[in-house]
Structures are given as C-alpha cells and as structure tokens.
C-alpha positions as YAML, in Angstrom:
chain: A
units: angstrom
residues:
- id: 1
  name: UNK
  ca: [215.10, 189.61, -88.80]
- id: 2
  name: UNK
  ca: [218.28, 191.59, -88.17]
- id: 3
  name: UNK
  ca: [221.89, 191.36, -89.12]
- id: 4
  name: UNK
  ca: [224.35, 193.28, -87.06]
- id: 5
  name: UNK
  ca: [227.91, 194.05, -88.10]
- id: 6
  name: UNK
  ca: [230.44, 194.19, -85.28]
- id: 7
  name: UNK
  ca: [232.48, 197.28, -84.71]
- id: 8
  name: UNK
  ca: [235.78, 197.12, -86.45]
- id: 9
  name: UNK
  ca: [238.78, 199.32, -86.10]
- id: 10
  name: UNK
  ca: [237.83, 202.83, -87.19]
- id: 11
  name: UNK
  ca: [234.05, 202.20, -86.97]
- id: 12
  name: UNK
  ca: [232.22, 204.48, -84.56]
- id: 13
  name: UNK
  ca: [229.11, 202.38, -84.15]
- id: 14
  name: UNK
  ca: [227.54, 199.09, -85.26]
- id: 15
  name: UNK
  ca: [225.60, 199.05, -88.50]
- id: 16
  name: UNK
  ca: [222.05, 197.57, -88.45]
- id: 17
  name: UNK
  ca: [220.61, 195.87, -91.48]
- id: 18
  name: UNK
  ca: [217.12, 194.42, -91.61]
- id: 19
  name: UNK
  ca: [215.68, 191.66, -93.81]
- id: 20
  name: UNK
  ca: [212.11, 190.52, -94.32]
- id: 21
  name: UNK
  ca: [211.12, 186.77, -94.28]
- id: 22
  name: UNK
  ca: [211.81, 186.53, -98.02]
- id: 23
  name: UNK
  ca: [215.43, 187.72, -97.55]
- id: 24
  name: UNK
  ca: [215.00, 191.18, -99.10]
- id: 25
  name: UNK
  ca: [216.72, 194.06, -97.28]
- id: 26
  name: UNK
  ca: [214.31, 196.59, -95.81]
- id: 27
  name: UNK
  ca: [214.91, 199.96, -94.09]
- id: 28
  name: UNK
  ca: [213.36, 199.52, -90.69]
- id: 29
  name: UNK
  ca: [212.86, 196.83, -88.03]
- id: 30
  name: UNK
  ca: [209.13, 197.36, -88.32]
- id: 31
  name: UNK
  ca: [209.21, 196.49, -92.07]
- id: 32
  name: UNK
  ca: [211.22, 193.38, -91.29]
- id: 33
  name: UNK
  ca: [208.69, 192.04, -88.79]
- id: 34
  name: UNK
  ca: [205.51, 193.37, -90.43]
- id: 35
  name: UNK
  ca: [202.77, 190.90, -91.16]
- id: 36
  name: UNK
  ca: [203.15, 189.49, -94.64]
- id: 37
  name: UNK
  ca: [200.06, 190.13, -96.69]
- id: 38
  name: UNK
  ca: [201.35, 188.51, -99.92]
- id: 39
  name: UNK
  ca: [201.28, 184.88, -98.73]
- id: 40
  name: UNK
  ca: [200.05, 182.54, -101.42]
- id: 41
  name: UNK
  ca: [198.74, 178.98, -101.13]
- id: 42
  name: UNK
  ca: [202.01, 177.75, -102.71]
- id: 43
  name: UNK
  ca: [203.93, 179.27, -99.76]
- id: 44
  name: UNK
  ca: [202.01, 177.05, -97.37]
- id: 45
  name: UNK
  ca: [202.60, 173.75, -99.17]
- id: 46
  name: UNK
  ca: [205.52, 171.55, -100.00]
- id: 47
  name: UNK
  ca: [205.63, 168.22, -101.91]
- id: 48
  name: UNK
  ca: [206.13, 165.12, -99.84]
- id: 49
  name: UNK
  ca: [207.06, 161.96, -101.75]
- id: 50
  name: UNK
  ca: [205.80, 158.64, -100.43]
- id: 51
  name: UNK
  ca: [205.96, 155.12, -101.79]
- id: 52
  name: UNK
  ca: [203.39, 152.58, -100.60]
- id: 53
  name: UNK
  ca: [204.34, 148.91, -100.90]
- id: 54
  name: UNK
  ca: [202.21, 145.90, -100.06]
- id: 55
  name: UNK
  ca: [204.50, 143.14, -101.36]
- id: 56
  name: UNK
  ca: [203.03, 142.83, -104.82]
- id: 57
  name: UNK
  ca: [202.26, 146.47, -105.78]
- id: 58
  name: UNK
  ca: [203.91, 149.90, -105.30]
- id: 59
  name: UNK
  ca: [201.98, 153.16, -105.40]
- id: 60
  name: UNK
  ca: [203.96, 156.36, -106.20]
- id: 61
  name: UNK
  ca: [202.46, 159.22, -104.08]
- id: 62
  name: UNK
  ca: [203.12, 162.93, -104.12]
- id: 63
  name: UNK
  ca: [201.24, 164.59, -101.22]
- id: 64
  name: UNK
  ca: [201.11, 168.35, -100.81]
- id: 65
  name: UNK
  ca: [201.51, 169.16, -97.12]
- id: 66
  name: UNK
  ca: [201.50, 172.24, -94.97]
- id: 67
  name: UNK
  ca: [204.91, 172.22, -93.18]
- id: 68
  name: UNK
  ca: [203.71, 174.83, -90.66]
- id: 69
  name: UNK
  ca: [201.39, 172.32, -88.92]
- id: 70
  name: UNK
  ca: [201.88, 169.22, -86.81]
- id: 71
  name: UNK
  ca: [200.86, 166.71, -87.89]
- id: 72
  name: UNK
  ca: [201.41, 167.99, -91.39]
- id: 73
  name: UNK
  ca: [197.98, 168.66, -92.96]
- id: 74
  name: UNK
  ca: [197.65, 167.15, -96.44]
- id: 75
  name: UNK
  ca: [196.17, 169.77, -98.77]
- id: 76
  name: UNK
  ca: [196.29, 167.81, -102.05]
- id: 77
  name: UNK
  ca: [198.46, 165.70, -104.30]
- id: 78
  name: UNK
  ca: [198.20, 162.59, -106.38]
- id: 79
  name: UNK
  ca: [198.78, 158.82, -106.43]
- id: 80
  name: UNK
  ca: [200.33, 158.53, -109.93]
- id: 81
  name: UNK
  ca: [201.10, 154.91, -110.50]
- id: 82
  name: UNK
  ca: [200.73, 151.37, -109.26]
- id: 83
  name: UNK
  ca: [196.96, 151.59, -108.63]
- id: 84
  name: UNK
  ca: [194.06, 150.78, -110.89]
- id: 85
  name: UNK
  ca: [192.53, 153.99, -112.31]
- id: 86
  name: UNK
  ca: [195.58, 156.18, -111.76]
- id: 87
  name: UNK
  ca: [195.89, 158.99, -111.24]
- id: 88
  name: UNK
  ca: [194.07, 159.44, -107.95]
- id: 89
  name: UNK
  ca: [193.56, 162.93, -106.48]
- id: 90
  name: UNK
  ca: [194.42, 163.14, -102.79]
- id: 91
  name: UNK
  ca: [191.55, 165.02, -101.09]
- id: 92
  name: UNK
  ca: [192.84, 165.23, -97.45]
- id: 93
  name: UNK
  ca: [194.63, 163.67, -94.59]
- id: 94
  name: UNK
  ca: [197.68, 164.18, -92.43]
- id: 95
  name: UNK
  ca: [201.28, 162.99, -92.01]
- id: 96
  name: UNK
  ca: [202.88, 162.86, -88.53]
- id: 97
  name: UNK
  ca: [203.19, 160.12, -85.90]
- id: 98
  name: UNK
  ca: [200.43, 158.51, -87.87]
- id: 99
  name: UNK
  ca: [199.32, 158.91, -91.47]
- id: 100
  name: UNK
  ca: [195.98, 159.14, -93.16]
- id: 101
  name: UNK
  ca: [195.51, 159.80, -96.90]
- id: 102
  name: UNK
  ca: [192.12, 160.01, -98.58]
- id: 103
  name: UNK
  ca: [191.93, 159.99, -102.39]
- id: 104
  name: UNK
  ca: [189.34, 159.70, -105.15]
- id: 105
  name: UNK
  ca: [189.88, 158.19, -108.54]
- id: 106
  name: UNK
  ca: [190.54, 160.66, -111.34]
- id: 107
  name: UNK
  ca: [191.55, 158.12, -113.98]
- id: 108
  name: UNK
  ca: [189.58, 155.79, -116.22]
- id: 109
  name: UNK
  ca: [188.41, 152.22, -115.58]
- id: 110
  name: UNK
  ca: [186.05, 150.18, -113.48]
- id: 111
  name: UNK
  ca: [188.09, 150.50, -110.27]
- id: 112
  name: UNK
  ca: [186.95, 151.61, -106.85]
- id: 113
  name: UNK
  ca: [186.11, 155.32, -106.48]
- id: 114
  name: UNK
  ca: [188.01, 156.10, -103.23]
- id: 115
  name: UNK
  ca: [191.00, 154.86, -101.21]
- id: 116
  name: UNK
  ca: [191.93, 155.44, -97.58]
- id: 117
  name: UNK
  ca: [195.50, 154.75, -96.35]
- id: 118
  name: UNK
  ca: [196.21, 154.67, -92.59]
- id: 119
  name: UNK
  ca: [199.31, 153.78, -90.63]
- id: 120
  name: UNK
  ca: [201.71, 154.48, -87.80]
- id: 121
  name: UNK
  ca: [205.29, 155.81, -87.98]
- id: 122
  name: UNK
  ca: [208.21, 153.40, -87.56]
- id: 123
  name: UNK
  ca: [211.97, 153.51, -88.07]
- id: 124
  name: UNK
  ca: [213.59, 153.65, -90.60]
- id: 125
  name: UNK
  ca: [211.28, 156.52, -91.69]
- id: 126
  name: UNK
  ca: [208.11, 154.80, -92.94]
- id: 127
  name: UNK
  ca: [204.59, 153.98, -91.98]
- id: 128
  name: UNK
  ca: [203.16, 150.54, -91.26]
- id: 129
  name: UNK
  ca: [199.44, 150.13, -91.67]
- id: 130
  name: UNK
  ca: [196.52, 149.23, -93.85]
- id: 131
  name: UNK
  ca: [194.51, 150.64, -96.78]
- id: 132
  name: UNK
  ca: [191.18, 149.93, -98.33]
- id: 133
  name: UNK
  ca: [188.71, 151.05, -101.04]
- id: 134
  name: UNK
  ca: [185.26, 152.67, -101.03]
- id: 135
  name: UNK
  ca: [185.14, 153.53, -97.37]
- id: 136
  name: UNK
  ca: [187.24, 150.63, -95.98]
- id: 137
  name: UNK
  ca: [190.70, 151.33, -94.57]
- id: 138
  name: UNK
  ca: [191.79, 147.89, -93.30]
- id: 139
  name: UNK
  ca: [191.61, 145.57, -96.37]
- id: 140
  name: UNK
  ca: [195.30, 145.40, -97.26]
- id: 141
  name: UNK
  ca: [198.58, 145.72, -95.27]
- id: 142
  name: UNK
  ca: [201.23, 148.13, -96.41]
- id: 143
  name: UNK
  ca: [204.53, 149.79, -95.58]
- id: 144
  name: UNK
  ca: [204.80, 153.33, -96.95]
- id: 145
  name: UNK
  ca: [208.27, 154.80, -97.22]
- id: 146
  name: UNK
  ca: [208.77, 158.46, -96.41]
- id: 147
  name: UNK
  ca: [210.90, 159.97, -99.15]
- id: 148
  name: UNK
  ca: [210.71, 163.68, -98.20]
...
C-alpha cells in the first residue's frame, strides 16, 4: 500500500511512503506488496456472537469464522449456555445467506452428543430455521440473532 504526499510550496517532488498490510512503514513498494509469510491461524478468524432463541430457551454462541470467505466458514467456537451439557464445541459450519453450525457436547450430563443448527437469513439480521440433536436438524424451530 502506498501513501503519497502532495507537492507543497518549496517541495521539488512528491514523497513516497510504503506500508505493509500490518501498517508498518517499509522501504520499497516490493516490501509493501510482498506475500506475507507470518500469517497465523488467529489472523484468519474473528469471533461472531450469535444468540439462538426458540421461545423457551436461549443458547449463547460464539463462533470463530474466517472473514475472508463467503459464506463465512466456521472454524470453531462454543455454545456456552442455555443448552444441556454446556459447553458445546462447534466443529464446523458456515454463516452467510444460510447458516449451519455443527457442535459436539464437551460438558457433563446425559444429554445428546451432537447438535446441528440450520437456517436462512432474514431482516433484521437473524436466521430463521431449525435445530436437532444426534444427527437430526429439524426437531425444533429457532430464530438466531446475529450479534457481530
């Protein structure tokens, strides 16, 4: 990326300054646009807060998504409350025009071992759909608010 200062009175030519994607100033244009080799998994994920409601229960969800994809690929996260056996580890899915979250129980108890949440986007920003346990995805209706 470049930043160019305009010629002012008394300046003979424009000054070029270059910055890399992290915002640090570098000496050349090539350094500014060089492939970044130091990308970590954390740089490819952001937290996305969701709240699933079915009328009688509310699940607090934090999904880790890759914001560089569409739909956003879910790379992890947790369902932390409102569900038997919480927390639940999110093992995959996506968030876009539709949503799918797959999770497995990490907590204690005699609850189901997996949950699948599916839905379609609606306004105001939320998803309307169904969820189910142990392989089912259409047992219960829900509205999941998008809090990102």
